[in-house]
C-alpha positions in Angstrom: 34.7 -99.1 19.5 30.7 -98.2 19.4 29.7 -94.2 19.7 27.6 -93.0 23.2 25.8 -90.7 20.9 23.2 -90.6 18.2 24.2 -90.3 14.7 22.1 -89.0 11.6 23.0 -89.9 8.3 24.0 -86.7 6.4 24.6 -86.6 2.8 26.7 -89.9 2.7 28.4 -89.7 6.2 27.2 -90.7 9.6 27.7 -87.7 12.2 27.0 -86.8 15.8 23.2 -85.3 15.4 24.7 -81.8 17.1 26.7 -81.6 14.0 23.9 -82.4 11.8 23.5 -78.8 10.0 22.1 -77.4 6.9 23.0 -73.7 5.4 21.2 -70.4 6.6 20.9 -70.0 2.5 19.3 -73.7 2.3 16.3 -73.1 0.4 14.4 -75.1 3.0 15.0 -72.1 5.7 14.4 -69.7 2.5 10.8 -71.3 1.9 10.2 -74.6 3.4 11.2 -76.4 0.0 12.0 -79.7 1.9 10.1 -83.0 1.5 10.2 -85.3 4.2 8.8 -88.9 5.4 8.8 -90.3 9.3 8.3 -93.7 10.0 8.1 -95.8 13.0 9.2 -99.5 14.1 7.4 -102.4 15.7 9.5 -104.6 17.8 13.0 -102.7 16.0 11.0 -103.8 12.5 10.7 -100.7 10.5 6.9 -100.6 9.2 6.5 -99.4 5.7 9.2 -98.0 5.3 9.1 -98.8 1.3 5.9 -96.8 1.1 6.8 -93.9 3.0 10.5 -93.7 0.6 7.9 -94.3 -2.6 5.8 -91.3 -1.6 8.8 -89.6 -1.1 10.2 -89.9 -3.6 6.8 -88.9 -5.6 7.4 -85.4 -4.0 10.9 -85.1 -5.0 9.1 -85.9 -8.2 6.7 -83.2 -8.5 8.8 -80.4 -6.6 11.9 -81.4 -9.3 14.2 -81.4 -6.3 17.3 -83.5 -8.6 18.3 -86.2 -6.5 20.3 -88.7 -7.4 20.3 -91.2 -4.9 17.9 -93.8 -5.7 14.9 -95.2 -3.8 16.7 -98.3 -3.2 20.3 -96.4 -2.0 17.7 -94.6 0.9 16.1 -97.4 2.0 19.9 -99.0 2.6 20.6 -95.6 4.1 17.7 -95.6 6.6 18.7 -99.3 7.8 22.2 -98.2 8.0 21.4 -95.3 10.3 19.5 -97.5 11.9 21.9 -100.3 12.8 24.6 -97.6 13.6 22.1 -96.3 16.6 20.5 -99.5 18.2 22.5 -99.8 21.0 21.9 -96.8 22.4 18.2 -97.8 22.4 16.8 -99.3 25.0 15.1 -103.1 24.5 11.5 -101.8 24.6 12.1 -98.1 22.4 11.2 -98.2 18.6 13.1 -96.3 16.1 11.8 -93.2 14.7 13.2 -92.4 11.2 13.1 -88.8 10.3 14.0 -88.6 6.6 14.6 -84.8 4.8 15.6 -84.0 1.8 15.7 -80.0 0.7 17.0 -78.8 -2.4 19.9 -77.1 -1.2 21.6 -73.6 -2.1 19.9 -71.0 -3.4 21.6 -70.0 -6.7 23.0 -66.4 -6.0 24.4 -68.4 -2.6 26.4 -71.4 -4.6 29.8 -69.4 -4.7 30.1 -69.3 -0.8 33.2 -71.7 0.0 32.7 -74.9 2.4 29.0 -75.5 2.1 27.3 -78.5 0.3 26.4 -78.0 -3.1 22.9 -79.7 -3.8 20.6 -81.7 -2.4 20.6 -82.3 1.4 19.7 -86.1 2.8 19.5 -86.1 6.3 18.1 -89.5 8.0 17.7 -89.0 12.0 17.1 -92.0 14.0 14.9 -91.8 17.8 12.8 -93.1 20.5 9.6 -93.1 19.2 8.8 -92.7 22.5 9.3 -89.1 22.5 6.6 -88.3 19.4 4.2 -90.1 21.6 4.8 -89.1 24.9 1.8 -87.7 27.1 -0.8 -90.1 24.6 -1.3 -92.8 26.6 -4.1 -91.5 28.5 -5.8 -90.6 25.1 -7.1 -94.4 24.2 -8.9 -94.5 27.5 -10.6 -91.2 27.1 -9.8 -90.0 23.5 -9.2 -86.7 21.6 -11.9 -83.6 21.6 -11.5 -82.8 18.2 -11.7 -78.7 17.3 -12.5 -77.4 14.3 -10.3 -74.3 13.4 -10.6 -71.0 11.3 -7.4 -72.2 10.0 -8.3 -74.0 7.2 -6.6 -76.6 4.5 -4.7 -75.2 2.1 -6.0 -77.2 -0.6 -4.8 -78.8 -3.9 -5.1 -76.1 -6.2 -2.8 -74.1 -4.0 -0.1 -76.2 -2.4 -0.7 -79.9 -2.6 -1.1 -81.3 0.5 -0.2 -85.1 -1.0 3.4 -83.9 -1.6 4.8 -83.9 2.4 6.4 -80.8 2.7 8.0 -78.9 5.2 5.6 -75.8 4.3 3.7 -76.3 7.5 2.8 -73.2 8.9 -1.3 -73.7 9.2 -0.9 -76.5 10.8 1.0 -74.8 13.5 -1.5 -71.8 13.3 -4.5 -74.5 13.6 -2.7 -76.3 17.1 -2.1 -72.7 18.4 -5.9 -72.0 18.1 -7.0 -75.6 19.3 -4.6 -74.8 22.1 -6.3 -71.9 23.5 -9.1 -73.9 24.0 -9.4 -75.2 28.4 -8.4 -78.9 28.2 -5.6 -80.7 27.1 -6.7 -83.5 24.8 -7.8 -80.5 22.1 -6.5 -81.7 18.3 -6.7 -79.0 15.4 -9.0 -80.9 12.7 -9.6 -78.5 9.5 -11.8 -78.4 6.6 -11.4 -77.3 3.4 -12.5 -74.3 1.3 -16.0 -75.8 0.5 -16.8 -76.7 4.4 -15.9 -80.4 4.7 -13.5 -82.4 7.0 -9.9 -83.1 5.5 -7.7 -83.6 7.9 -5.8 -82.7 11.2 -2.5 -81.0 11.7 -0.2 -84.6 11.3 -3.1 -87.1 11.3 -5.9 -88.2 8.8 -10.0 -88.7 10.0 -12.4 -91.7 10.0 -15.7 -91.9 11.1 -17.5 -94.5 11.5 -21.6 -94.7 11.2 -23.8 -97.7 11.1 -20.9 -100.0 10.8 -19.1 -98.6 7.9 -15.9 -96.8 8.6 -15.9 -93.4 6.3 -12.5 -91.1 5.4 -12.5 -88.0 3.3 -11.7 -88.2 0.3 -7.7 -88.0 -1.0 -8.2 -84.5 -2.5 -7.3 -81.7 0.0 -5.5 -84.4 2.3 -2.2 -86.0 3.1 -2.7 -89.6 2.3 -1.5 -91.3 4.9 0.3 -94.3 5.2 -1.6 -95.5 8.3 -4.8 -94.2 6.9 -3.8 -96.4 3.7 -3.2 -99.6 6.0 -6.9 -99.1 7.7 -8.6 -98.9 4.1 -6.7 -101.6 2.3 -5.7 -104.0 5.1 -7.2 -103.7 8.5 -11.1 -103.2 7.2 -10.7 -105.8 4.5 -9.3 -108.1 7.4 -12.3 -107.4 9.8 -15.0 -107.4 7.0 -15.5 -103.8 8.2 -17.0 -102.0 5.2 -15.3 -98.4 3.8 -16.2 -95.7 1.6 -14.2 -92.4 0.8 -16.8 -89.3 0.6 -16.9 -85.8 1.4 -18.4 -85.2 4.6 -19.5 -82.1 7.1 -19.4 -81.3 10.7 -22.8 -83.2 11.0 -21.7 -86.2 9.7 -19.2 -86.3 12.5 -21.8 -85.2 15.1 -24.2 -88.0 14.1 -21.1 -90.3 13.6 -21.4 -93.6 15.7 -17.6 -93.1 16.6 -14.3 -91.4 15.4 -10.7 -92.0 15.3 -7.6 -90.4 13.7 -4.6 -92.3 12.7 -0.9 -91.4 12.2 2.3 -93.0 12.1 3.6 -93.0 15.4 0.6 -93.8 17.4 -1.4 -95.4 14.8 -4.7 -94.5 15.9 -6.4 -92.9 18.6 -10.2 -92.0 19.4 -12.2 -89.2 18.6 -14.9 -89.4 21.5 -16.1 -85.4 21.0 -16.2 -82.7 18.2 -16.5 -79.2 19.6 -16.4 -80.6 22.7 -20.0 -81.9 21.7 -20.1 -85.7 22.4 -19.7 -88.3 19.3 -21.8 -91.3 19.6 -22.0 -92.0 23.4 -18.7 -90.0 24.0 -16.0 -93.1 24.7 -14.2 -95.2 23.0 -16.0 -97.2 20.3 -16.4 -100.9 19.6 -15.1 -100.4 15.9 -12.1 -98.3 16.4 -11.3 -101.1 19.2 -11.4 -103.6 16.8 -9.3 -102.2 14.3 -6.5 -101.3 17.1 -6.6 -104.5 18.3 -6.3 -106.3 15.0 -3.1 -103.8 14.2 -1.7 -105.0 17.2 -2.0 -108.8 16.5 -0.5 -108.0 12.7 2.9 -106.4 14.2 3.0 -108.3 17.2 3.0 -105.3 19.4 0.8 -104.3 22.1 0.0 -100.7 20.8 -1.8 -99.4 23.4 0.1 -101.2 26.2 3.6 -100.1 25.0 2.6 -96.3 24.9 0.8 -96.4 28.3 3.9 -98.3 29.6 6.5 -95.5 28.1 4.4 -92.8 30.0 4.1 -94.2 33.5 8.3 -94.8 33.2 8.1 -90.7 32.6 6.0 -90.2 35.7 5.3 -86.3 36.2 8.0 -85.3 33.7 6.7 -83.0 30.8 7.5 -82.0 27.3 7.5 -78.4 27.9 5.9 -75.6 26.9 7.2 -76.1 23.2 4.7 -76.9 20.2 4.4 -80.8 18.8 3.1 -82.1 15.7 0.1 -82.3 16.7 -0.6 -79.9 19.4 0.1 -76.5 21.1 0.6 -76.6 24.6 -0.3 -73.2 26.6 0.6 -71.8 29.4 
């Protein structure tokens, strides 16, 4: 008999998502000591899952989290979780996997009976439409990127190339951007040297004279979507791609700009600190790249997200912060 609630993979077992809980003594709660990945599907087929898992295991290696589960076993567990939940998804839903791996209990709590010993592996599967709610309109009008006083943490302090849960600086940047009037303000962080780094869960690009430019992969998370734009979409379309340091000046004088991120793929950035980029409209280069992405995956990326928003109607996502924005009352 099929379950009527979503199931979460939790240390080898499938349990109801309301029962997937880690201990208050877990290192993830104490230190943000957790490596994670979040994926999406196109037409129910996972996109770049193996690349996400490879990045996850790179983080586990560098942070020395002693996970015995192999990458192949992790991939199999992901598909097991999807299969267990597929019947709960609407026909046009996409699967959004959240893979969390924590170090587990700190040593002084190891003696507590009834608690799981060793790393925790949690894989949740929920509708992608949750993450992209209200984003549909942004494909038409674009984002206003806001350079915040909260800076990116450089790799010399906490390497952002490891996708980890120590992200309070992202939240602080979102809170600051959320104080600005309007509902399309997204934080854009600069690094300690004053160069553009990344958003709070997304990578940043500009286009100037037909050349696609993105910050060097030094003080940023090297996104899977960023890599896809650089190594697959740009070559497909014959668009030159360059990694280099860029300043706010370069953004102000660019022809267009955009963000990349797993759930929404690409979103146009039409202004910086309220100042229009180019003509202040969604650019031709952005449109070409996103159309090619849709063609490659057999999914109308914009149409799908805008359809979900239309179905939501006037319902809101509440005042709780999202990975990209902090809603002010």
